N, C-alpha and C positions, 0 to 999 in steps of 0.2 A: 361473259357470254350474259347478255340480257336476261332479265326477268321477264315473263310472260305474264301479264296481266290478266286476273280472274275476274269473274263477274261484278260489275260495277256496284256500289253500294249508294250509288245517287239520291239526294235526298238526305242521307245521313248525316250525323254531326261531324265538324270536322275534327281532325286528330293531331294533338300537338305532342311531340317526341322532346322530352328533356332529356339531355344526353351531354357531359361534360368535353366528351372527345367528339371532336371533328369529324373523324373517318366513321368511327360506330354512330353518330348521329346520323349522316347522310348514308349509310348504309340501311339505317334501320328508316328514312324515310323512304328510301326506294324501294324496301321490300314491303312496306307498308302500301303505298300507290300500286304495287304490283298484286298486292291482297285484293285491291278493289277500291281502295280509299279514296275519293277525287279531291279532298282537301287536306293537305297535311303540312303542317306548318312544324319549325324547330327551335329548339333556346336551349342553351348551353348552361342556365343553372335555373333555380326557382325565381330569382330576381328579372331574369331574360325573360322568362316566362310569363310575370305579370307585363311586361311592355308588350309582348304579342299579343296576351290575350286583348289588352286594353287596345289595341291597334287593329286587332281581327273584327272581320265584319261577319262572321257566320254567328248562328243564332246559339249552336250549342255544338259542346267541345266533349272529348276523350282525350285525358293527359295518358301518355305512356312514360315510365319513369322507371329506373332503377334505382332502389332508395339507398343501397348501399354507396352508391357514387357522390348523392346528396346531402349527406353528413348526418350526425346524429338526429338534426330537429327535421328530417326528411318528412315524414307523417305529416307535422304538424304544418310545414311549409305549404304543403300539397293541400291540407284541408282549408288553408288561410286561401288559397287560389280557388277552392271549390266555392267558397263562400261570398268570394266576391265575385266571382264570374258564372257563366250560365254552362258549368259544369257538369255533364252526365253522370261521370265516375272515372276511376283511374285505372287503369291495366298497370299490375306492376309484372318488372320484369325481374330476374335474379339469377346469376351462375350456380349459386350454392344448389346442393341436395338438401331435401328433406325438412326445407324452411317455408313451405308455402303455407301452415297453420300459424307459423309463427308470424309471418310478413298479414296474414288475415288478422290476429289479433291483435297486433300494434294497430294496424289502420281500424280496428273497431275501437278501441279504447281512445282513438283519437278522434272520432267521429268521421272517419274518412270513407267514403263510396267506395268500395273495390268491385270492379267489374270483373275481373278475374285475376290469376297469377300464373306467367308462363315462365318456363325456365330457356335461359339462351344456350345455345343459338336457336332462335325459332324460324321455321320456313316460311316462305311466302305462301304455301298452302293451309299450315297450321293457322297463320292469322288472318287468311281470308275465310276459311271455315268460321273462324271465331267473329269475326265482323259480319258474316251473313246469319250468324245466330242470333247477334246482339238485334242486328237491324230488325229483323223477322220478331223478337221478342220486344222489342222498343214499339213495333206497330202494333204489335197485337195489345199491349199497354195502352197506347194511346188510341185507340180505336174508340169512336166516340165521346173522347175526352175533350173538354173545352180547355184550350189553350190559355194563357196568361202571357201575352207577349212583353218582354223587355222593351223599355223605352229607347228609341235610336238617338244617335248622337242631337239629331235636330229638333225629335220633339223635346228633350232635355233641356235645351238651349232655349226652346219656346220658353219650357216651366219658369228657369231662370229669368230670363228677360221680363215675365209676367210677374214675378215676383211670387210665383207659387210653391216656391220650396218653405214648408215650416216645420217645425221640430214636433214629433211626439214624446210622451215623457213613461218611460216604464218605473213605476216605483222600487225600493229596495228596501228591506227591513231587517231590524237586527231579530237575530233568529231567538233571543232568550227573551228579550220585552216585548219584541211585535212592536216597538216603536220604527215609524219610518223615518229611515236616516238620510235617505237621498233618491233623485228620480234621474233617471238618464233620460239623454236628449238624444233621439233618433231622428233623423232625416227623413221628410215622405216630402213627396210631389203631387200635385192635382194637374191632372192633364184633361185635357174636354175629352178625348177618346178612350184615355186609358182610366180615367177615375185616379182614386187617390193611391199611389204607388212607393212601397217603402223601399230602402234602398238596394234591398238585392236586385230589384227591376231597373235600376238605372247606373249600377256600380260601373259596369263597363263603359257607358255611354259617359258617364261622368270623369273617368280616366282617360277617354278618349279626347273630351272636351279640355281635360289638364284643368278642370273646374274643382279639385277639391277643396283649394283656399275659400273660396267662393262660398262653398257649401259650407265649411266652418264657419265661415263669419257667419252667415245665415243662422246656422244651430246656436250659436253664441248669443246673439241677438235675441232670441226666444227663450234662452236659456236664463239670459240677464231679467228680461220681463216676468218670468215666473220666479226667479227669486225674489225679484222687488214684491210680489204679489204675497210670497211666502212671510217676508219680513212684515209687510203691512199687519198681518195677522200673527203675529208673535211665535211663529213657526219655525224653529232653526234648523230643519232639513235642507239638506246641500242640493245642487245639482250637477250632474256629471256632463261632461261633453269629451265625446272620441275623437283622437286626434290620432292621422296615422303617420307614416314616415315622411310622405310628401310635404307637409306642414311644420317639419320640424327639420327637415334636412339643410338648412341653410345657417350662417354664423349668427345671423341678427334675428332670427324667427323667434327665439323666446323673449328678447326686448319687445319685439313688435307686438306680440301676440299678448303679453302684458299690458301695454299701453291700450291696446284696443277694448280689453278688459275693463281697465277704466273710465275708458270715454262711455263705456256702456253703463256708468252709476254704480257697478258692484267691486266688490275686491276680492284677493284670492282664498281669503277664507271661505268665500260664498261656493265655491267653484270645485269640482274634483274633475281633474283629466283624467281620462281613461286613453292608454298608449296600447294602439293595437298595431304592432310591427313584430316580425322576427328577433332573433337574438342577434342577428346579422345585423340587422338594419340598427338595433339599440346600441350596439357596440361601437358604431360609425363615430367616428372623432365629432364632426358636428352635431349629432344627434346627442350625442352622450352628454355636450356642453350644453345644449338646451335644456335637457333634463335637470342637469346641476343646477343650473339659474333658474327655472321656474320652480322646484323647491328651494332655492333659498330665497327666493321671493314670497313664498307662503303657500304655494299651490300642493295639495294633496295629489301623489300620483299613484294611479294603480294601474297594473300591467295586465293584459287579458291573455288567457292561455286555453288551451283544449287539453283534455287527457289524450295521452300521458304526458306529466310534467317531464322536460329533462332536468337532469341535475343544474340548480339555478348556481352561476357565477357571482361570486361578490359584488366584481365589478359593474356587472350589466344592470344587479337587480340592487344596488346601494340607495337607490334614488326612489324606490317605491315604498309604499307603506301597505299596500293591499296587493293582493292576487286573485283576482276575478276568472273562473274558470266553467266553461260551458259543459255539460256534465250529458248533452244528449245522445253520446256515443253507446250509453246504456240502454238497451232497449226493453227492458223489463223496469225501469226507475233505478233510481239511483241507490238503491237497497240492494241491486243485483248482483249477484257474484263478480260478474264481469267487472263490476266497478269497484269491487273492495278493494283490491291490490291498487290500482293507481291513485284512488284515493287516499289510501294511507301514507303513499309514496309522496303525494302533494301536499300532507298536512306536515309532515317531518320535514322537508324541504322549506314550506313555508316557517314555521316555528324557528326552524335554523338560522333563518334569514329576518326573522322578528316581523313578518307580512301578516296582516287578518285575512282570513279566507273567505272569499263569496262565492256561492255556487248560485248558477245562471240555468234557466230552461229547466226549473220544477217541474214535474208531472203529476205527483201523487200526494197525498199527506202524508204518507210514508216515508216520500222523501224528508219532507221538515224533520219528523223525529228521528231519522238516520244522521241527517246533516247535523244535526243538536249533538247526538251522541258520539259523532265523528269527531267534534271540535271546529264546526265552521261557526264563523261568527254573523255572515251575512247571508241571504238569499232574496233573489229576484228570478221571475218569471211568469207565465200567465196564470200559473195555479195562485198566485199573489195578484196579479192584476196585469190586461193585456199594456198595450201603449195607448195612452191617454193624450185629450186634448189637453192644452194647458189649464184650463177652466176644469176639466174634469180631474185631473191631476191635483189640483189645490181643492178641490171638495174631497177629494179621496183621503190625502195627506192628512187634512184637517178632522176628515172623520176619524181613522185610524190613530191616529194622536191620542184619541180619546177612548176610542173601543177597545184596541189592541187585539183585533179579531185572530191573529196569527201566533200570539204570545205562548211560550211554553205555558203548559198547565200548570206545573209546579211555580212558576215562577208568580202566576196569577193568585195561585194561593198563599203564595209568601206573602204578595203585597197587601192580599184581604186580612191575614191574620197578623 
């Protein structure tokens, strides 16, 4: 018996159903269309979802997924998709009773925006009611707001052809001494109509273009330029560059990357490579081989994670010397009670695997003190410094190498005495 379609939510976000079983996936898609959604797409897992989101033309998305069917890293994988694309939030489904609060807490610790949790089986009427309520609340929230649109594929292509992709740099400090230890190179583009745009506004267009390698090469050039400027002033601060699975998925990628770095006039010891990939991608044979080759060539490798960090496997994390964790999921700062347990678990896992821990997205001075007491080695975020141009970053590092504004007061007292 066909489902009767309820009132349409035309103009709303597209819905992406992530479900491994074809029958369940198609049934959910039919139900959501019947509930009033006009744009519905499907994916069999998070990797397939990345492909669908990259090729999709919708301006905004809602993801629908049952985390129990996506494996132990479900929340982290969904969060990564949310960061890469214009995802408004995720609707979680579950067969289990009495786990709504548990799922909400897991999502909060991961920094994943949860719209609601519904228990399977969901009716078209229930889904329709939720979609209408969501559309009404979204319209109210957006009333009078100035939207910042993402770049389209053609607009990003225009920027790349004009050479308008440049890196900005966010410094990272040693929490004890306050010494600037690294500057992370972050890709930005400048467009005549959109102005300066961060990666969050062009990630989807970049994946549609398949331009990840072009972006990496551009960021590496700017990183090398900053390295040379730092060395000219006798500063030993390193520069880090983010790498995704798309630039480490072929057998010879590590060799090609190392050769390119050397043509830029710098060496492996000058760069830190930050790997932004799921555990599944890291465990891929070609990517694991590339990571091993890069480590052998002298590159320091950092793995990026979101809270909570699942158990770290020896095989997947053997290549890394540092774990970099985004802590924005804690609404009241890092010292908030909801952050204490995942932070403790992270540090136990990091120590077990011999990894230094770096916190990202600091919000308050209290966060600095809490991180020191917890055992973090490094920190990075707008509290310390926003993303800077190369000249601004050079000036900042040179100044902070002398003033140590963010040093532990106890460390300063020890040096003075």
